[in-house]
HTML snippet that shows the backbone in 3Dmol.js (N, CA, C, O; Angstrom):
<script src="https://3Dmol.org/build/3Dmol-min.js"></script>
<div id="view" style="width:600px;height:400px;position:relative"></div>
<script>
const pdb = `
ATOM      1  N   MET A   1      42.591  41.217  36.003  1.00  0.00           N
ATOM      2  CA  MET A   1      43.831  41.441  36.746  1.00  0.00           C
ATOM      3  C   MET A   1      45.014  40.791  36.017  1.00  0.00           C
ATOM      4  O   MET A   1      46.090  41.377  35.900  1.00  0.00           O
ATOM      5  N   LYS A   2      44.790  39.598  35.544  1.00  0.00           N
ATOM      6  CA  LYS A   2      45.858  38.874  34.872  1.00  0.00           C
ATOM      7  C   LYS A   2      46.303  39.604  33.602  1.00  0.00           C
ATOM      8  O   LYS A   2      47.494  39.730  33.318  1.00  0.00           O
ATOM      9  N   SER A   3      45.316  40.076  32.854  1.00  0.00           N
ATOM     10  CA  SER A   3      45.637  40.783  31.608  1.00  0.00           C
ATOM     11  C   SER A   3      46.326  42.114  31.902  1.00  0.00           C
ATOM     12  O   SER A   3      47.174  42.569  31.133  1.00  0.00           O
ATOM     13  N   ARG A   4      45.951  42.733  33.024  1.00  0.00           N
ATOM     14  CA  ARG A   4      46.596  43.991  33.402  1.00  0.00           C
ATOM     15  C   ARG A   4      48.073  43.742  33.697  1.00  0.00           C
ATOM     16  O   ARG A   4      48.940  44.518  33.294  1.00  0.00           O
ATOM     17  N   LEU A   5      48.336  42.677  34.390  1.00  0.00           N
ATOM     18  CA  LEU A   5      49.703  42.325  34.732  1.00  0.00           C
ATOM     19  C   LEU A   5      50.487  42.004  33.459  1.00  0.00           C
ATOM     20  O   LEU A   5      51.660  42.355  33.326  1.00  0.00           O
ATOM     21  N   PHE A   6      49.824  41.340  32.545  1.00  0.00           N
ATOM     22  CA  PHE A   6      50.460  40.969  31.284  1.00  0.00           C
ATOM     23  C   PHE A   6      50.820  42.212  30.473  1.00  0.00           C
ATOM     24  O   PHE A   6      51.906  42.302  29.901  1.00  0.00           O
ATOM     25  N   THR A   7      49.894  43.163  30.434  1.00  0.00           N
ATOM     26  CA  THR A   7      50.126  44.402  29.691  1.00  0.00           C
ATOM     27  C   THR A   7      51.293  45.169  30.308  1.00  0.00           C
ATOM     28  O   THR A   7      52.099  45.775  29.602  1.00  0.00           O
ATOM     29  N   LEU A   8      51.367  45.132  31.614  1.00  0.00           N
ATOM     30  CA  LEU A   8      52.445  45.812  32.314  1.00  0.00           C
ATOM     31  C   LEU A   8      53.778  45.106  32.037  1.00  0.00           C
ATOM     32  O   LEU A   8      54.826  45.742  31.927  1.00  0.00           O
ATOM     33  N   HIS A   9      53.709  43.801  31.929  1.00  0.00           N
ATOM     34  CA  HIS A   9      54.904  42.985  31.771  1.00  0.00           C
ATOM     35  C   HIS A   9      55.424  42.975  30.330  1.00  0.00           C
ATOM     36  O   HIS A   9      56.604  42.718  30.091  1.00  0.00           O
ATOM     37  N   GLN A  10      54.559  43.248  29.402  1.00  0.00           N
ATOM     38  CA  GLN A  10      54.895  43.153  27.980  1.00  0.00           C
ATOM     39  C   GLN A  10      56.150  43.935  27.584  1.00  0.00           C
ATOM     40  O   GLN A  10      57.046  43.358  26.969  1.00  0.00           O
ATOM     41  N   PRO A  11      56.246  45.218  27.911  1.00  0.00           N
ATOM     42  CA  PRO A  11      57.432  45.975  27.510  1.00  0.00           C
ATOM     43  C   PRO A  11      58.720  45.396  28.091  1.00  0.00           C
ATOM     44  O   PRO A  11      59.763  45.407  27.436  1.00  0.00           O
ATOM     45  N   PHE A  12      58.644  44.898  29.309  1.00  0.00           N
ATOM     46  CA  PHE A  12      59.825  44.324  29.934  1.00  0.00           C
ATOM     47  C   PHE A  12      60.272  43.076  29.191  1.00  0.00           C
ATOM     48  O   PHE A  12      61.467  42.848  29.005  1.00  0.00           O
ATOM     49  N   THR A  13      59.310  42.276  28.771  1.00  0.00           N
ATOM     50  CA  THR A  13      59.628  41.059  28.038  1.00  0.00           C
ATOM     51  C   THR A  13      60.272  41.396  26.705  1.00  0.00           C
ATOM     52  O   THR A  13      61.254  40.772  26.302  1.00  0.00           O
ATOM     53  N   THR A  14      59.716  42.381  26.030  1.00  0.00           N
ATOM     54  CA  THR A  14      60.259  42.802  24.740  1.00  0.00           C
ATOM     55  C   THR A  14      61.663  43.360  24.930  1.00  0.00           C
ATOM     56  O   THR A  14      62.568  43.073  24.146  1.00  0.00           O
ATOM     57  N   TYR A  15      61.832  44.146  25.960  1.00  0.00           N
ATOM     58  CA  TYR A  15      63.127  44.750  26.266  1.00  0.00           C
ATOM     59  C   TYR A  15      64.165  43.664  26.546  1.00  0.00           C
ATOM     60  O   TYR A  15      65.293  43.716  26.054  1.00  0.00           O
ATOM     61  N   HIS A  16      63.762  42.692  27.339  1.00  0.00           N
ATOM     62  CA  HIS A  16      64.639  41.589  27.701  1.00  0.00           C
ATOM     63  C   HIS A  16      65.032  40.781  26.469  1.00  0.00           C
ATOM     64  O   HIS A  16      66.186  40.386  26.305  1.00  0.00           O
ATOM     65  N   TYR A  17      64.054  40.550  25.617  1.00  0.00           N
ATOM     66  CA  TYR A  17      64.288  39.791  24.390  1.00  0.00           C
ATOM     67  C   TYR A  17      65.272  40.530  23.488  1.00  0.00           C
ATOM     68  O   TYR A  17      66.141  39.923  22.861  1.00  0.00           O
ATOM     69  N   ASP A  18      65.118  41.841  23.437  1.00  0.00           N
ATOM     70  CA  ASP A  18      65.983  42.675  22.612  1.00  0.00           C
ATOM     71  C   ASP A  18      67.435  42.588  23.091  1.00  0.00           C
ATOM     72  O   ASP A  18      68.360  42.491  22.285  1.00  0.00           O
ATOM     73  N   ILE A  19      67.618  42.624  24.384  1.00  0.00           N
ATOM     74  CA  ILE A  19      68.956  42.533  24.960  1.00  0.00           C
ATOM     75  C   ILE A  19      69.568  41.171  24.646  1.00  0.00           C
ATOM     76  O   ILE A  19      70.745  41.079  24.299  1.00  0.00           O
ATOM     77  N   LYS A  20      68.775  40.129  24.765  1.00  0.00           N
ATOM     78  CA  LYS A  20      69.252  38.783  24.467  1.00  0.00           C
ATOM     79  C   LYS A  20      69.694  38.686  23.015  1.00  0.00           C
ATOM     80  O   LYS A  20      70.726  38.093  22.702  1.00  0.00           O
ATOM     81  N   LYS A  21      68.900  39.275  22.143  1.00  0.00           N
ATOM     82  CA  LYS A  21      69.214  39.245  20.719  1.00  0.00           C
ATOM     83  C   LYS A  21      70.529  39.972  20.452  1.00  0.00           C
ATOM     84  O   LYS A  21      71.371  39.491  19.694  1.00  0.00           O
ATOM     85  N   LYS A  22      70.694  41.123  21.077  1.00  0.00           N
ATOM     86  CA  LYS A  22      71.924  41.897  20.902  1.00  0.00           C
ATOM     87  C   LYS A  22      73.127  41.116  21.433  1.00  0.00           C
ATOM     88  O   LYS A  22      74.186  41.095  20.807  1.00  0.00           O
ATOM     89  N   ASN A  23      72.958  40.484  22.576  1.00  0.00           N
ATOM     90  CA  ASN A  23      74.034  39.693  23.155  1.00  0.00           C
ATOM     91  C   ASN A  23      74.410  38.543  22.240  1.00  0.00           C
ATOM     92  O   ASN A  23      75.590  38.235  22.076  1.00  0.00           O
ATOM     93  N   ASN A  24      73.418  37.911  21.648  1.00  0.00           N
ATOM     94  CA  ASN A  24      73.674  36.803  20.741  1.00  0.00           C
ATOM     95  C   ASN A  24      74.449  37.268  19.522  1.00  0.00           C
ATOM     96  O   ASN A  24      75.353  36.580  19.050  1.00  0.00           O
ATOM     97  N   GLU A  25      74.095  38.423  19.021  1.00  0.00           N
ATOM     98  CA  GLU A  25      74.789  38.965  17.855  1.00  0.00           C
ATOM     99  C   GLU A  25      76.238  39.271  18.199  1.00  0.00           C
ATOM    100  O   GLU A  25      77.147  38.983  17.420  1.00  0.00           O
ATOM    101  N   VAL A  26      76.444  39.854  19.364  1.00  0.00           N
ATOM    102  CA  VAL A  26      77.801  40.180  19.811  1.00  0.00           C
ATOM    103  C   VAL A  26      78.609  38.898  19.989  1.00  0.00           C
ATOM    104  O   VAL A  26      79.776  38.840  19.601  1.00  0.00           O
ATOM    105  N   ASN A  27      78.000  37.883  20.567  1.00  0.00           N
ATOM    106  CA  ASN A  27      78.686  36.616  20.795  1.00  0.00           C
ATOM    107  C   ASN A  27      79.086  35.955  19.485  1.00  0.00           C
ATOM    108  O   ASN A  27      80.188  35.418  19.369  1.00  0.00           O
ATOM    109  N   SER A  28      78.210  35.990  18.513  1.00  0.00           N
ATOM    110  CA  SER A  28      78.505  35.349  17.234  1.00  0.00           C
ATOM    111  C   SER A  28      79.604  36.102  16.491  1.00  0.00           C
ATOM    112  O   SER A  28      80.371  35.509  15.732  1.00  0.00           O
ATOM    113  N   VAL A  29      79.674  37.413  16.716  1.00  0.00           N
ATOM    114  CA  VAL A  29      80.726  38.210  16.082  1.00  0.00           C
ATOM    115  C   VAL A  29      82.065  37.905  16.750  1.00  0.00           C
ATOM    116  O   VAL A  29      83.094  37.841  16.078  1.00  0.00           O
ATOM    117  N   ASN A  30      82.054  37.720  18.045  1.00  0.00           N
ATOM    118  CA  ASN A  30      83.285  37.487  18.794  1.00  0.00           C
ATOM    119  C   ASN A  30      83.867  36.100  18.542  1.00  0.00           C
ATOM    120  O   ASN A  30      85.087  35.935  18.534  1.00  0.00           O
ATOM    121  N   SER A  31      83.029  35.123  18.340  1.00  0.00           N
ATOM    122  CA  SER A  31      83.501  33.748  18.198  1.00  0.00           C
ATOM    123  C   SER A  31      84.029  33.441  16.807  1.00  0.00           C
ATOM    124  O   SER A  31      84.460  32.318  16.544  1.00  0.00           O
TER     125      SER A  31
END
`;
const viewer = $3Dmol.createViewer("view");
viewer.addModel(pdb, "pdb");
viewer.setStyle({}, {cartoon: {color: "spectrum"}});
viewer.zoomTo();
viewer.render();
</script>
């Protein structure tokens, strides 16, 4: 069950990380 939840959660984590990375890049460009 735990691994199933993890597999389901994986894309969301990657997606979230990607957004954070993009935001960081935008912030560094703006500053």
